[in-house]
C-alpha positions as CSV (number, residue, x, y, z in Angstrom):
1,M,104.0,108.4,27.2
2,K,101.6,106.7,29.5
3,K,102.9,105.5,32.8
4,T,102.9,101.7,32.9
5,V,101.7,99.9,36.0
6,A,102.0,96.1,36.5
7,V,99.2,94.7,38.7
8,I,100.0,91.2,40.0
9,G,96.8,89.3,40.9
10,A,93.3,89.5,39.4
11,G,91.3,89.1,42.6
12,A,89.2,91.7,44.3
13,A,92.1,94.1,45.1
14,G,93.8,93.6,41.7
15,L,90.7,94.0,39.6
16,I,89.5,97.1,41.2
17,A,92.9,98.7,41.1
18,A,93.4,97.8,37.5
19,G,90.0,99.3,36.6
20,R,90.8,102.5,38.5
21,L,94.2,102.8,36.9
22,A,92.8,102.2,33.4
23,E,90.0,104.7,34.1
24,R,92.7,107.3,34.8
25,G,94.6,106.7,31.7
26,F,97.5,104.4,32.8
27,A,98.8,101.6,30.7
28,V,97.9,98.6,32.9
29,K,99.5,95.1,32.7
30,L,97.2,92.8,34.7
31,I,99.1,89.6,35.5
32,E,97.3,86.5,36.8
33,K,98.7,83.1,37.3
34,N,95.3,81.4,36.7
35,K,93.6,81.2,33.3
36,I,90.5,82.8,34.7
37,P,90.5,86.2,36.6
38,G,88.7,86.4,40.0
39,K,88.8,82.7,40.7
40,K,88.5,83.0,44.5
41,L,86.1,85.8,44.2
42,R,83.7,83.6,42.3
43,I,83.4,81.1,45.2
44,T,83.4,83.5,48.1
45,G,80.4,83.7,50.4
46,K,79.4,80.1,49.3
47,G,79.1,81.4,45.8
48,R,77.0,84.4,46.8
49,C,79.8,87.0,47.5
50,N,79.2,89.1,50.6
51,L,81.2,92.0,49.1
52,T,80.9,94.5,52.0
53,N,78.8,95.6,55.0
54,D,76.1,98.3,55.2
55,A,77.4,99.5,58.6
56,D,78.8,103.0,59.0
57,I,82.4,102.9,57.8
58,S,83.5,104.1,61.3
59,E,82.2,100.7,62.7
60,F,84.5,98.7,60.4
61,F,87.5,99.2,62.6
62,Q,85.8,97.3,65.4
63,Q,85.7,94.2,63.1
64,I,89.4,94.1,62.5
65,P,91.4,92.4,65.2
66,R,94.9,93.2,63.8
67,N,96.2,96.6,62.7
68,P,92.8,98.4,62.3
69,K,94.4,101.9,62.4
70,F,96.5,101.0,59.3
71,L,93.3,101.0,57.2
72,Y,92.0,104.4,58.2
73,S,93.1,106.2,55.0
74,A,92.0,103.3,52.8
75,F,88.5,102.9,54.3
76,Y,87.8,106.7,54.2
77,H,89.3,107.1,50.7
78,F,87.1,104.4,49.2
79,T,84.2,103.5,51.6
80,N,81.6,100.8,51.5
81,R,79.2,103.4,50.0
82,D,81.6,104.1,47.2
83,L,81.9,100.4,46.5
84,M,78.2,99.9,46.4
85,E,77.8,102.8,44.1
86,L,80.5,101.5,41.8
87,M,78.9,98.0,41.7
88,E,75.5,99.5,40.9
89,R,77.1,101.5,38.1
90,L,78.7,98.3,36.8
91,G,75.2,96.7,36.6
92,V,75.2,94.7,39.8
93,A,72.1,95.3,41.9
94,L,72.7,94.9,45.6
95,K,70.7,93.9,48.7
96,V,71.3,94.1,52.4
97,E,70.7,91.0,54.6
98,R,71.0,90.2,58.3
99,G,73.9,91.8,60.1
100,G,74.3,94.4,57.3
101,R,75.8,91.9,54.9
102,V,75.7,93.1,51.3
103,F,75.1,90.6,48.5
104,P,74.2,90.9,44.8
105,V,70.5,90.6,44.3
106,S,71.2,87.6,42.0
107,D,73.0,85.7,44.8
108,R,75.7,85.0,42.2
109,A,79.3,85.8,43.1
110,S,80.1,85.4,39.4
111,D,78.1,88.6,38.7
112,V,80.5,90.6,41.0
113,A,83.6,89.0,39.4
114,D,82.3,89.6,35.9
115,A,81.5,93.2,36.6
116,L,85.0,93.8,38.0
117,Y,86.4,92.1,35.0
118,R,84.5,94.5,32.7
119,Y,85.8,97.4,34.9
120,A,89.4,96.3,34.5
121,N,89.0,95.3,30.9
122,Q,89.4,98.8,29.4
123,K,91.2,99.7,26.1
124,N,94.5,100.4,27.9
125,T,94.6,97.2,29.9
126,Q,96.7,94.3,28.7
127,W,95.8,90.9,30.3
128,I,98.7,88.5,31.0
129,L,97.1,85.2,32.2
130,D,98.4,81.8,33.1
131,T,101.9,82.8,33.9
132,A,104.2,83.1,36.9
133,V,105.9,86.4,37.7
134,A,108.6,88.0,39.9
135,V,109.1,91.6,41.0
136,C,112.3,93.3,39.8
137,E,113.9,96.2,41.7
138,D,117.2,98.0,41.6
139,N,118.7,100.2,44.3
140,G,115.5,100.5,46.2
141,K,113.3,101.3,43.1
142,V,111.0,99.0,41.3
143,T,111.9,98.4,37.6
144,G,109.2,96.0,36.5
145,V,108.4,92.4,36.6
146,R,109.9,89.2,35.1
147,L,107.3,87.0,33.4
148,Q,108.0,83.2,33.2
149,K,106.8,83.0,29.6
150,K,107.7,86.5,28.2
151,G,110.8,87.7,30.1
152,F,111.3,91.2,31.5
153,L,108.4,93.7,31.4
154,P,109.4,97.2,32.5
155,A,106.9,99.1,34.7
156,D,106.9,102.5,36.5
157,A,105.0,100.9,39.4
158,V,104.1,97.4,40.6
159,L,101.0,96.6,42.7
160,V,101.1,93.2,44.5
161,A,97.6,91.9,45.1
162,T,98.2,88.2,45.2
163,G,96.1,87.2,48.2
164,G,97.2,85.0,51.0
165,I,97.6,81.2,51.4
166,S,94.0,80.2,52.0
167,Y,92.2,78.2,49.3
168,P,95.4,77.5,47.3
169,Q,93.4,75.8,44.6
170,T,92.3,79.3,43.6
171,G,95.9,80.4,43.1
172,S,96.5,81.9,46.6
173,T,99.8,80.1,47.2
174,G,101.7,82.8,49.0
175,D,103.5,84.4,46.0
176,G,103.1,87.9,47.3
177,Y,105.0,87.0,50.5
178,R,107.9,85.7,48.4
179,F,107.9,88.9,46.4
180,A,107.9,91.0,49.6
181,R,110.7,89.1,51.3
182,A,112.8,89.3,48.1
183,C,112.4,93.1,48.3
184,G,113.5,93.2,51.9
185,H,110.1,93.2,53.6
186,S,109.1,91.3,56.8
187,V,106.2,88.9,56.7
188,T,104.5,88.2,60.0
189,P,103.5,84.6,60.9
190,L,100.8,83.2,58.6
191,T,97.9,81.4,60.3
192,A,94.3,80.5,59.5
193,S,91.6,82.9,60.3
194,L,87.8,82.5,59.8
195,V,88.2,78.7,59.8
196,P,86.2,75.8,61.2
197,L,87.3,74.2,64.5
198,V,88.2,70.7,65.4
199,T,86.7,69.4,68.6
200,E,87.8,66.7,71.0
201,E,84.2,65.4,71.0
202,K,83.4,62.9,68.3
203,H,80.2,61.5,66.8
204,L,78.7,64.9,66.3
205,P,75.4,65.5,64.5
206,A,77.2,66.4,61.2
207,G,75.1,68.6,58.9
208,L,72.9,70.0,61.7
209,T,72.6,73.8,61.6
210,L,71.7,75.7,64.8
211,K,70.2,79.2,64.2
212,N,69.7,82.0,66.7
213,I,72.1,80.5,69.3
214,S,74.9,82.3,71.2
215,I,78.4,81.2,71.8
216,R,81.2,82.0,74.2
217,L,84.9,81.1,73.5
218,L,86.6,80.5,76.8
219,D,90.4,80.3,77.3
220,S,92.2,78.0,79.7
221,Q,91.3,80.3,82.6
222,T,87.6,80.1,81.6
223,R,87.7,83.8,80.6
224,A,85.4,84.7,77.7
225,V,87.6,85.9,74.8
226,Y,84.8,86.1,72.3
227,E,81.0,86.1,72.3
228,D,78.6,86.0,69.4
229,F,75.0,85.3,68.3
230,G,73.9,83.7,65.1
231,E,74.3,80.5,63.2
232,L,76.5,77.4,63.8
233,L,77.0,74.2,61.8
234,F,78.1,70.7,63.1
235,T,80.6,68.9,60.9
236,H,82.1,65.4,61.1
237,F,85.3,66.9,62.7
238,G,83.8,69.7,64.8
239,L,82.2,73.1,64.4
240,S,81.7,75.6,61.6
241,G,79.3,78.4,60.6
242,P,79.5,82.2,60.8
243,V,79.9,82.4,64.6
244,I,82.6,79.8,64.7
245,L,84.6,81.4,61.9
246,S,84.6,84.7,63.7
247,A,85.5,83.0,67.0
248,S,88.6,81.4,65.3
249,A,90.0,84.9,64.6
250,H,90.4,85.3,68.4
251,M,92.3,82.1,69.0
252,K,96.0,82.3,69.6
253,E,98.3,79.5,68.4
254,G,99.2,77.0,71.2
255,E,96.5,78.0,73.6
256,C,93.6,75.8,74.9
257,Y,90.0,76.8,74.4
258,T,86.5,75.6,75.2
259,L,83.4,76.7,73.3
260,S,80.1,77.0,75.1
261,I,76.8,77.1,73.1
262,D,73.6,78.6,74.6
263,L,70.8,76.9,72.7
264,K,68.2,79.2,74.3
265,P,69.8,82.6,74.6
266,A,66.4,84.4,74.9
267,L,65.5,82.5,78.1
268,D,67.3,82.6,81.4
269,D,67.6,79.4,83.5
270,K,64.4,80.1,85.5
271,V,62.3,80.8,82.4
272,L,63.8,77.8,80.6
273,D,63.1,75.5,83.5
274,A,59.4,76.6,83.4
275,R,59.4,75.9,79.7
276,V,60.8,72.4,80.3
277,L,58.2,71.8,83.0
278,R,55.4,72.9,80.7
279,D,56.6,70.5,78.0
280,F,57.0,67.6,80.4
281,S,53.6,68.1,82.0
282,G,51.9,66.9,78.8
283,L,54.3,64.0,78.3
284,A,54.4,62.5,81.8
285,N,54.4,58.8,80.7
286,K,56.9,59.3,77.9
287,D,60.5,58.1,78.1
288,F,62.9,61.0,78.6
289,H,64.6,60.7,75.2
290,N,61.2,60.8,73.5
291,A,60.1,64.0,75.3
292,L,62.6,66.5,74.0
293,S,61.5,67.1,70.4
294,G,59.8,70.3,71.4
295,L,62.9,71.6,73.1
296,L,65.8,70.5,70.8
297,P,66.5,69.5,67.2
298,Q,66.1,65.7,66.8
299,A,69.7,65.2,65.9
300,L,70.9,66.9,69.1
301,I,68.8,64.9,71.5
302,P,71.1,61.9,71.9
303,M,74.0,64.2,72.9
304,A,71.8,66.2,75.3
305,V,70.5,63.0,76.9
306,E,74.0,61.6,77.4
307,R,75.4,64.8,78.9
308,S,72.4,65.3,81.2
309,G,73.1,62.0,83.0
310,I,69.4,61.2,82.9
311,P,68.6,57.6,81.8
312,A,67.2,57.8,78.3
313,E,64.2,55.5,79.1
314,K,63.4,57.1,82.4
315,K,59.8,58.2,82.5
316,V,59.3,62.0,82.4
317,N,57.1,61.9,85.6
318,Q,60.0,60.3,87.5
319,I,62.6,63.0,86.6
320,T,63.8,64.9,89.7
321,R,64.2,68.7,89.9
322,E,68.0,68.2,90.1
323,E,67.9,66.1,86.9
324,R,65.7,68.7,85.2
325,M,68.1,71.5,86.2
326,S,71.0,69.4,84.7
327,L,69.1,69.4,81.4
328,V,68.6,73.2,81.6
329,H,72.3,73.6,82.2
330,I,73.1,71.6,79.1
331,M,70.8,73.6,77.0
332,K,72.4,76.9,78.3
333,N,76.0,75.6,78.3
334,L,76.6,72.9,75.7
335,E,80.4,72.7,75.9
336,F,83.0,71.5,73.4
337,T,86.8,71.2,73.8
338,I,88.6,72.8,70.9
339,L,91.7,70.8,69.7
340,E,92.8,73.0,66.9
341,K,91.8,75.1,63.9
342,R,91.4,73.4,60.5
343,P,94.3,73.9,58.1
344,V,94.9,77.4,56.7
345,R,94.2,76.0,53.2
346,E,90.5,75.7,54.4
347,A,90.4,79.2,55.9
348,V,88.4,82.0,54.5
349,I,91.2,84.4,55.1
350,T,94.9,84.4,56.0
351,A,96.0,86.1,59.2
352,G,99.4,87.6,59.1
353,G,101.2,89.0,56.0
354,V,103.4,91.8,54.8
355,S,104.2,93.9,57.9
356,T,102.1,97.1,58.0
357,K,105.0,98.9,59.7
358,E,106.8,98.8,56.3
359,I,103.9,100.1,54.2
360,D,102.8,103.7,54.0
361,P,99.1,103.5,55.1
362,S,98.2,106.7,53.2
363,T,99.4,105.3,49.8
364,M,99.9,101.5,50.2
365,E,103.5,102.0,48.9
366,S,106.5,100.1,50.3
367,K,108.7,102.1,52.6
368,K,111.6,100.0,51.4
369,V,111.2,100.0,47.6
370,S,109.9,103.1,45.7
371,G,107.1,102.2,43.2
372,L,106.2,99.0,44.9
373,Y,102.6,98.8,46.4
374,F,100.7,96.1,48.2
375,A,96.9,95.6,48.6
376,G,94.4,93.1,50.0
377,E,95.0,89.9,51.8
378,V,98.7,89.9,51.3
379,L,98.9,92.6,54.0
380,D,98.9,91.8,57.7
381,V,95.3,92.9,58.1
382,D,92.2,90.7,58.4
383,A,88.7,91.0,59.7
384,Y,85.7,89.0,61.0
385,T,82.9,87.7,58.8
386,G,80.4,90.1,57.4
387,G,81.9,91.5,54.2
388,Y,84.7,93.3,55.9
389,N,87.6,91.4,54.4
390,L,86.5,92.1,50.8
391,Q,86.1,95.8,51.7
392,I,89.7,95.7,52.9
393,A,90.7,94.4,49.5
394,F,88.6,96.9,47.5
395,S,89.7,99.9,49.7
396,T,93.4,99.2,49.7
397,G,93.4,98.4,46.0
398,Y,91.5,101.5,45.1
399,L,93.7,103.7,47.3
400,A,96.9,102.2,45.9
401,A,95.6,102.9,42.3
402,D,94.8,106.5,43.1
403,Q,98.1,107.1,44.8
404,I,100.0,105.6,41.9
């Protein structure tokens, strides 16, 4: 008789685990509270799906701020290369972009979700959609699951791959944490990670994207806790974009932070001053605020003028060296006071989760309940942007399936 495995959650971790289990001959019961599998996967990466990174797998651990060593077995059991080979085998052609980010050539996240659906949808897979579920265990051993609409379903093993609490509209409403607690597990505090930041400064140039800038996240002691280079987006409430999302992963709850943007990271102060002088030399009779279009995006000029302290209508040929150096300082250190992170429901990923101390890292099995496994975002592991979080989901799901 085939061994029966209940997989709860048809996201990245659940779909790949179900596919691997079915591939190896298990009777798979794939349970999903949504009517459509892979709902969050279909919108990830702004609908493009950055499914992994092309870096050497050994470099992945540097991108994981919490519990990186826990993922050693998972990452080496099912690497980014293994994932890319599987996706190609499933008919999804891939490409590598800046920073090693791997996307489908089609730029459609739905192609990845559909391929994983096909992988999971084998002859020995039973889909149970649009229903709530609870894990059942007795004397430290899993017995199955209880379905809201169909009653008790016996299972030899249960894999919880329910995601976190970010983007709850996709079904990530924290069910896995409730299952874990009910089975005696600890859940570390849940917070937002990879999330936009709210600034004290208002009237920002919302919609403006800055490319090839560098940032520094400074704590209350003006110590740099994170530095990055890349792309940033102004919003009506503050700051977003890849470098901001990664910076948010370094912020501790209750602490104060300042974010400094270097608009010209390729130029030091002396070289930038020479560049400003060169621009100003051809605009001597222009008003100051009309002489900056060659140095700054138009939408950013009013802010730069205000912060420089130079009167907007002062003629360029009247600007002093001290005033010019003030402008240079602003371009190299455009600072914003961070009030808070946006709510966790807007975060790309949830920080915190089922304590890794209570999970066997070589199998993903609970140390408290035999036959109970966890994979993906429900665990207390998360990474920066760049495809690393989805690789965590795929690797832990695949490892759990093989160990089951």
